[in-house]
N, C-alpha and C positions, 0 to 999 in steps of 0.2 A: 387091519380092515377099516375101511372108511364107513362111517355111519352118516346117514343123510336125513335131514328133515327139511320141510319147506313151508313157505308162507307166500301167499299171492297178494300183490298190490298193483295199483295202476298209477302211472305217472305220465303226464304230458311232457313230451320232449321240448316243444316250443309252442308259441301261441297259435300257430297255424297248423300244427300237427295234430292228427287224430290221436286218440288215446293209445298209450303203449302199456301193455300188460306185462308186468315183470314178476316172475316167480323167484323169490329169494330162497336160495338153498344153502344149507350149512353142512359141511362135512367135518367129522371129528374123528381123530385117531391118535392114541398114544400121547395125549397132551398137546397135539398140534391141531390148529383150527384153520379151516379153509372155507371161505365164503365166496360164492359165485352167484351170478344172476342170469337166469334164462329169460330173455326178453322177446316179446312178439310185437312187431310194429306193423300197423296198418297203413303207415305213411310210406310213400315211395321216394321221398326226397333222398338224394345220394348221401347227404350228411348223416341222416338218421340210419340209413342202411350200413354205412361204414362203421358207425359207432356201435351198432348192435352186433356186427359180425366180428368185432375184435375178440380175439381169444387170449386171455392172460393167465391161463392156468399155471404156466411155468413160474410166475412170480409167487404163487401160493406154495408151490412145492419146494421152492428154494428161496425163502425170504432173506432179505438183507439182515445180517446178524448184528451189525455195529451198534444201533441204538439199544437193543436188548442187552448186549454185552455190557454197555455202560451202566444200565440200570442194575445189572447183577452186581457190579462192583461197588455201587453206592452203599448197600447195607453193610458190606464187609468193611468199608472205610469207616462208617459211623458206629458199627456195632462190633466190639471185639469178639473173637472166637473162644471165649471162656464161658463155660457153663457151670451150673451149680450141681446138677445131677450127673450120674454116670451111666444111665441106660443107653441102649444102642440107638434108639430113635428110628425114624423112617422118613421116606420121601413122599411128598404129595404136592398138590397145587391148591392155592387159595384164590378166591375172587375170580373163578372162572366166569361167573356172571355176578352182577351186583346183588342178586338175591341170595347168594351164598355167604354174604357178609352183612349182617343186620346189627345195627348199633342203636340202643335205646338208652337215653339219658336217665339217670336216677337222681331225682331232685334231693334237696336238703332234708326232706322228710322221709327219705328212704323208699320212695315210690317211683316206679317207672312212669315217665311222663305220659305215656299212652294210656295208662290206667288211672292216673291221678285226676282228681276233680279240681277244676280251677278254683283258686282262692278268691273269696269275695272281699274286695277291698273296702275299707270303711268309707261310707258315703254320707254326705249331709242330706237331711230331709229335703225332698223336692228336687233333688238332682238325679237325672237318669244316667249320668256318666260320673265316673270317679276321676278326680283330677288331683294332681300334686302341684302345689305352687312352685314356681321356679325360685331358686335362690336369688335374693336381691343382688343386683350387680353393684359392687362397691367401686365407684369411679374416683380415681385419684385426680386431684386438681393439679395435674402437672402443667407445665407452661411451655411445652414445645410448640413450635410454630404450626404443627399439624393438628393441634388440639385446641385452638382458639375457639371461643364460644360464638363469635360472630353475632348473628341475629337470633341465636337460639333462645327459645323461651324456657325459663327456668322455673321450677317449683320451689317455693320457699315456705318454711314454717315461721309464721310471724312471731310465735312465742320465743324463738331463738334469736331474733334480731336485737341489736343493741338499742335499748330504749333511750339512751342518752344522745343518740345521733340527731342532729338538727334536722327537722322535717324537710326544710328547703334544700339542704345539702344532699339529703338522701334521695330526693327526687331528681337532682342533677346527675348524681353518679349512677342511677339506675336507668337513665336514658342513653341513647346512642350518641353520646357526646364524646368527641375526640380531642377536646381542648385540654391539654395537659396542665396548663396554668390553672384551670378550674379544678381538675380532678386531683392533682398532686400538690397544688399550691405553687406560688412563684419561686420559692427558694429551691425546692426539690426539682422543679421543672428546669431551672437554670443549671443545677448540677448535672442533670441528665443531658442537657444540651452540650455542656462542656465535655462530658464523658464521651459522647458520640463524636464530637469534633476531633478529639485526640485519637479516638479509635480509627476514624476515617483517614486521618493524616498519617497514620502509621507510626505516630510518635510513641515511644515507650512510656512517656508520661510519668506520673507519680501517683501515689495513693491508690484510689480505686482502679484507675486505668492500668497501673502496674499489676494489680491483682487479677485483672481480667474481668471483673464484675463490679456492679454498683448496687447498693441497697437503696430501694425506694421507700423503705419504712415498713411498718407493720399495719395490717388492715384486718380487723377482727371480723368485719362483715363480709360474708361470701359474695354478695352482690357487688359490693364495692371492689373486691379483689378482681372480679370478672371484668368490671369496667376498666380498671387499671391495665389488666392484661390486654384488653382489646384496644385501648387508646394508644398504648406504647407500641404495639406491633403495627398499628395503622400509620403512625407518624414515623416510625423507624423500622421498616420491614427487615432491615439487616440485623436486628436484635432479636434475641429470644428471651422470654421471661420465665422465671422459675419460682415456684412457691416453696418456701421452706417453713412449714407450719403456717404462721400468719405473716411472715416476712416475704416480700417480693424482691427478687434479685433480677438484674438484667445483665446480659453478656452477649458477645458476638455470636451470631448464628452460623455455624460451619456449613450448613446446607446452602445458605445464601451465597457464601463465598465460592462454593463448588459450582453452583449454577451460574454465578457471575462470570466464570471462566468460559462458559459455553454460549451465553447470550449477553446482550447489553445490560448494563446496570439498571437502566430505566425499565426494561422488560422484566428484569428480575424482581424489582420492587413491586410492579403491578401484579406479577404472578403470585407473589407471596400475599399481597392484599386479597387477591381472588381466593387463594387457599384459605386464608383466615376468615373470610366472610361466610363461606359455606352457604351460598344462596342456591336453593334448590333449582335445578334445571339450568344453571348458568354455565358458561364456557369461557375459555380464554385462548386467544390465538397469538402465536408468536409471529415475528416478522418473517417474510418469505426467505427461504434458505435453499440455495441451489445445490448444496453438497449433501448427497445422500448419506455419506459416512458421518457427517456432522449431525444431521437429523437423527441418525441412529443413536449417536451418543446422547443427545438430549432425551430421546425416547427412553433409553435405558436408565438414565439418572432419575427421571421423574417416576418411572415405573418402580424402581427399587426403593426410592424414598417415600413416594406418595401414592404407591399403587393401590392401597386400600381405600384411598379417598378419591382419586381421579383416574381416568383412563385417557390415553392419548391416541391420536390418529393423524396421519398426514393427508392433506388435501391439496389439490392443484387447481389454480384458476389462472386468469390472464396475467397476473403479476408473478406467478411462480408457485413453487411448492412450499407449504407452511404446515406447522404443527398446531393442532387444536387440542386443548385439554378440557375434558368435560367432567363435571362433578358426578360421581356415581350415585345412583339412587340408593337411599337408605332402606335397609330391611326392617328398621324399627323407628318409632317416632324420634325426632331430633330433639330430645329433651332428657334431662336426667330425672329418673324416677326415684321417689322416696321409697322407703321400705314398705310403707302402707300401700303405695301404688303397686309395688311388686307383688304383694300378697294377693291383690285382686286379679293378677294375671295367671290363669290356670293353664296347665299343659296336660294334654290328653295322652294317656298311656294305654296301649292295647296289647294284651298278651295272647299268645297262640302257640300251638305245637307245630313245629316245622318238620315235615318229612321231605328229604331231598334225595334224589336218585342220581348217582354218578356226578355230583357237583361238589365243588369246594364250598365251604361255608361262606366265605367272602364273595364268591361268585354268585351264589344264591341271593345274598343280601343286595348285591349290586343290581341284579335283575329286578328284585322287588322294589328297590328304592327308585329305579327309573320309572316303573309303572305307577308308583304311588306319589311321585313328585316330591320325594323327601331325600335327604342325604343318607349315604350308607352309615354315617356315624349316629344317625337317629335310631339304629337298631342296636339292641344290647342282648347279650347271651352269656351263658355260664362257661362255655368252652367250645372250641372248634371240633369238628368231626371229620372222619375220613372222607376222601373224595369218592373212591371207587367202592361204594357201599350204599346200602339203604339205611339212612340214619334218621332218628327221631330226637328232637331236642326242643326245650322251651326257648322262647324268644319273646322279646317285648319291643314294640315299635312306638316311637314318640310322634305326636302330632297327627296321628291317623285314628279316626273313630272306629268303633266296632262295626258299625253299619257299612262304612266305606271299605273296610278290609274284607268283609264278607262279600261285597259286590265284586271286588277285584280278584278274589281267591280263584275263581274258575279260570282266569286268564293265565295263571301260572302253571296249570297242570301240564300243558304241552311242553313246558321246559323242565319237567321233572321235579316240580315244587308243589307240594300238597299241604294245605293249611287246615288245621282242625282245632277244636277247643278254643275258638276265638272268644275272648272275654275282656272286660275292662280290668285294668291293672292300676295299682296305686304308685308304682315306682319302677325304674328300670332294673334289669338284672345286672349282676356284676361277675366278672371273670372269677372262676374258682368257686362260685356259689352252687356247688353240686356235690353229691356224695360219691358219684362214680358213674359207671356205664354198665349196661347189661349187653352181652354179646350172644348172638346165635350164628355160629359159623359152620360151614361145611367144607371139609378138606377132601378133595377128590384125587383119583388116580394114585391110591396108596400103594406103596411097594417098599421093599427093603433097600437099605443103602447099597448092599452088595449085589442087587438084582438076582438074588437066589429065589428059590421057589417060595411062593407066598403062603405055604401051608401053615407057618408059624406067625403069620402077620397079625392075626387077631390077638395072640398072646403078647406079642411085642408091643402092639398099640396099647393094650390094656395096662401093661407094665409102665409104659412111658407116661400115660396120663396119671396113673396112681402115684408114681414116683414124684412127678412134678406137683401133684396135689399135696403130697406129704411134706416135701422139702421146700416148696416154693421155687422162685426163680430170681435171678439177678435183675434188679429193677432198672435196667437200662432205659434211657430215653430212646424211643422208637424212631425209625427213619422219617416219620412224618415231621419230627421236630426239626429236621434239616432241609425241608422243602422237597417238592416232588419233581423238580426240574433235573434234567440230566447234567446240565452245565453250570447252573447257578447253585453253588454250594453255600447255603445260608450261613454256615459257621465261618467261612472265609470272609463273607461280607461283614459278619459281626466282628471278626478280628480287625478288619480295616477300620471299622467305626470306632472300636475301642482305642485304636492307635490315632484316631481323629484324622485319618486320611480319607476325606470325603470323596475326592475324585476317584481314588482307587476303588472305593466301595461302589460308586456309580458304575464304573467300568465292569466290575464283577456282576452287579445286579442286572446289567443289560447284556450279559453274555448269552448269545443265542444257542439253542439246541440244534441237533442235526435235522430236526423236522422242518418241513417247508410250509407250515401253516402261517396264518396271518400274524399271530403274536411274535413268532420267531423271525418272520420277514421284517417286521417293524424294528425289532431289536437289532437285526443284522444291518438294517439301513442306518440306524443311529450309530452303531459301532463304526461303520464304514465312512459315514459322511459327517457325523456330529450335528446333523440338522434335526433338532428336537421337534420342530413344527411339522416337518414332513413325516417323521416317525409317529407323531401323535395322530396324524390323519390315517395312518395305516393300522394303528393299534385298535383292536376291537373294544367295544364299549364295556364288555364284561371284565376286562383286565383293569380293574379300578386302580390298583396301586401303580401299575406302569403308567397309566394315563395321568394320574396326579403328578407323578414325578416328571414326566415329559412336559406337561403344561408348565410346571415351575421352572424347568430348565429353559424352556422357550422364553419365559417371562423374565428370568433373572440372569440368563446366560449360563455358559458351561464352565465358568471359572470355579475356583474353590468356594467362593461365596455363593455362587449359583447352585453348586452341589449341596451345600449345607441347607439352602432354602428348599431344594428338592426333597431332601430327607425330612425337613420340617413340615412339608406339605402332607406327609402321611399321618394318619392317626397315631397317637402315642403307643397304642398296643402293637401296631404294625412296626413301628421303629424299634420297640423292645424285642421283637421276635428275633432279630439278627444277632445282637449281643448274647441273648439267651441261648441261641443255637450254638454259638461258640462255647459258652460255659457248659452247655449240656454235653458237648463232645468231650471236654476235659473231664467231666464227671464220669462218663462212660469208660474212658480210659483208666481213670482212677479206680473205678469199681473192679475192673478186670485185674489191675495191678494188685489191689488189696487181696483178692481171692488167691491169685497166683503166689504172692509172696508171704501172706500171713495166714492162709488157710481159712477154714470155715468155723472158727471159734473166736470170740472176742479176745483181744490181746491187750497188753498194756499200751496206753496211749491212744486207743480207739475212742471215738466219740460215740456215746449212746444216749438214747432218750430215757429218762428215768421213770416215766409213767408206763405201767404194763400195757402191752398191746391189746387193743379191743377190736381189732379188725377194721378200724376206721381211721386211716392215716390221712390227715388233712394237710400234709406238707407238700405243696406243689410249688412250681416255679413262680407262681404269682404271689406267694407268701414270702416275705423277707426272712422270716425265722420261724421257729417251731410253732408258735401259737399258744393259746391259753392253756395253762396247766402243764405244758411240756417244757422240760429243761434239758439242756445238753450238758452231759457230764463226761469227764475224761476218766477212762478206766485206769485204776491203779494196779500195781503189780499184785497186791493181795487179792483184789477183786477178780483179776484175771485167773489167778491160781485157784480160787474157790469156785469159779464158774458161776458167779452171781448173775451175769447178764447172758442173754442168748443172741444169736446172730441176727435175729429179727429186730433187735433193739439197736443195732449198730447203724449209725447214719454217717453219710459222707457229705461234706460241704460242696455246694456248687459255688465256684469262685465269685467273690464280691467283696465289698468294703465293710461288711458288717458280720462276717462269719469267723469262727475259730477253725483252725486246721488241726488235724490229728497230731499228737505229740509222739510220733514214732517215725519209722522210715517212710510211711505214706505222706506225712507232712513235708518231708524233704523232697519227695517226688513231686508234690504240687508245686513247690517253689522252683524246682529245676524245669518242670514242664512249662510253666508260664514264662520263665526266662528264655526258653528256646524260641518262643513266639514274640519276644521283645516286650513282654508285659511284666517284667520283674518289678518295676516301680509303678505299675498302673494303679490309678486311684479308682478305677471302675466307675468313672463319671465322665460324661461327654457334655459339658456345659452348652456347647453350640447347638446340640440337639435336645437339650433338656432331658437327658437320660441319666438315670442313676441306677446302678446295678448293685443292690445290697447283698445279693447272694441268698442262699437258703440251704436248709438241711434236708436231704432226701434219704429215706430208708434204703439200705443196701439190698434188702430182700423183700419181695412182695409175694402175695398169695392170691390165687384165684378163689373167689368165694362162691358157694352154691354150685360147685362144678359137677356137671353130669355129662356123660358121653354115650353115644350110641354108634356102633359100627354097622353101617348099612351094607347088607349082603349084595351079592351079584344078582342081577335080575334081567329078564327078557323085556325088551321094548320093541314095539312095532314101529318101525321107522318108514317114512314115506320116501320111496325112491322114484326118480323120474325115468320114464321109459319113452324115448322119442317116437314120434309117429312114423309110420312106414315111409321110407324115402327121405326122411328128414335127418340132416346131420346135426347130432346133438351138440357137438363141440362148436359148430358154427354159431350157435345162438347163445354162447356163454360170454358174459361180459363182467367186468370187475365191479364189485360193490364198493362205493366210496367208503373210506374209513369212518367218516362222520355218521354214516347210516348204520353202522354195525350194532349200536345199542338198541335199534328198533327191533332187532330179532330177539324177542323176549322168550322166557322159559316156556310159557304157555304155547307159543307158536312152534316151539321145537317139538312139542308132544302132540299138538293137534293142529295140523295145517289148515289154514283158512281156504275154503273152496274157491275156485276161480269164478268170476262173474259169468252170468249166463251168456252175455254177448261176446265173450272171448271164444273165438272159434279156432285159433291156431296154437293153443297152449299144449305142450307135450302132455301125454297121458301120465297120470300118477298111479303107481301101484304100491301096495303095502308089502314090505319085505321084512319079516322078523329077523333081528340080528341079536346075537348074544353078546352082551358087553361084559368084559372082565375088568371093571373099574370099581373096586370097593371104595366106599367113602366113609368119612368119620364126621359125625355131627357133634359139636361141642356147644354147651350152654353154660355160661358162667358170668359172674360179676367181677369187676375190677374197681378199685378205688380210683378217685380222680388222679390224673397225671400218671396212671399206669397204662401200658400199651399192650393191646391184644397181640400184635405181631411179635412182640418180645416174648410173651407167654407161649405162643405157638412155636417160636423158634427154640425155646427151651424144651418143649415137648418133643419136637421133631429132630432137634439137634442138627439143624441145617439152616442156611440163609434162605430167606424168602424174598423173591424178586417182586 
């Protein structure tokens, strides 16, 4: 039997069209959802009439199964079919609507964030905001050609200067003087001239030339060293200067040699002087070049080597096309700050509780960052939350005041983002800094696995919940750990990264789904053409990771180096996600193998934690090892025989370079499994991406805390059914509701339809028809420790895969 509810809204079809009144109706039966739209148009334009008269009921009655089937296969691939309990289980559906899955973060004090009071950060008297000083930037005095000081103003501590230096000489070296005879002295200047002559002639030479570098001596004063660096690079642009403690060395600049193969040597020298000077607002133009391919090579070299300092663009005039390089504007003052200066620079932190509806955490952050004019990395949080749910979590944003965030909060409501508890904070949040999460979940359409009479359903459900409450569940990583995409399997991307195959990882990352939305169109375009610029134009702004990578691929190219740069463009936490996904898959398979082969009691060679369980497991994937007070111990034969340890104390390692493996058959399984994927000798480090995977220990068994359940009985609901007006063809006015609008049909509208506006004169009449629903539901309320997954707990209770 189809159950119907309705909601009236009005939508203009186009700018010159009078209002269209649309009655959104939702049919529901046996877990199948059908949404249609009854529209009444007061415009007689043929395009409007044709659009409204289309009937697409057939597409609802026989939906295409392919995408759903692929989603059904994903949990089975990531989650083994091994369970801890032996009850029969039952079938049901979760996340019928987002209000059926509510997640509330539990902070480190054990309080739900919606009930906790904001902490008052320590403030200095007279300050209305709490700030935390930035860590002082320690700037190395390297001597690469891109880091010359030019005309930069430096801050100096006079007490640290050498008092024995002659005042006249000190005034000379602190000025913009490029006379090496004065700065270095005649003897060293002559040696430098001889060194450069032999270097330019290509003569193997002897002494310093044979070594490839020349020492100019030691300079204890920082200002004097800066003047030497500046003068040498001005007189000899093809040289680079390097500081080794107080000694300055000079050697040939490889970047100069590479650029000299693309442009004339004179242009190359002038360009390097331009780079070294760093004059604000200055630019440098190369000679006209009629070859587009050659200009592209020059663009690419300068962007790769000096992209953070300058930007290039081609221009055309009467003499032809030429490249101009312009110095980028600095985001901070062009001077080195002392530690005292850094202490005076304060950073504002503002904390708040984020409620998001049907959004990924990173998607919500991207939307807020765009509106607040900050970067996504300025937001910090303790953990990511489910997308298809209503979630509450603590968050801190940097460089945004309390007043400004309160002003902007109302703009986010229409996007499913609600901010509350806005307050000044003293520091950012850190991943893993939470105790866990509280869940309120409704499972609908309960029935037995064998479709028998549901007379014993209540008994079976109670047994399943109590059994899981008593025995716990295998602490698998949930499907969220492996991404929500149908095609992009995060664990396979992580495997490619661990093998340091950056191009293969890029290819896997941009594998499109079967959907025809904008993100997948952009991915499909990149896969087919390799054109990152055009794919970037197609990619929506809320896809922050994809846009960052496409921008880097466009900037650095699609080569192996460009692929590495693309991965480096992501925040460190995002880069870690993929190797961790692969290691999590191995952990899941190891957990299933452990239960199947060794049973539910600790055996010899198992790893256990030695501190008794107190219900607060803090070992998550963000922690490299067990943590304060926790030690990993290998079970001996005597301990196994005496039953000293329980199954809850058994831990399994997530692969990495800092973990121990079990000293039994499970340890051999780990080695063989990694060998299958070509990681037998893997160091679990990816230097090119600055990734280190130390591994961690994760409890084999977890428990739901404070678990309560309520079986909701059958009930009568008065549903609103449309009755067409006399002489009106009801099917003629049915049209398809776009997929992106389905979330607007909220639970309240399903129970209480909004009445039509008074001016609507052609809306079909609405009648109330009581319908008996045979869909019992189960409400569960429980807490889980951090890094435990509610979907895994539900899977153990129901003993079935959840799509």
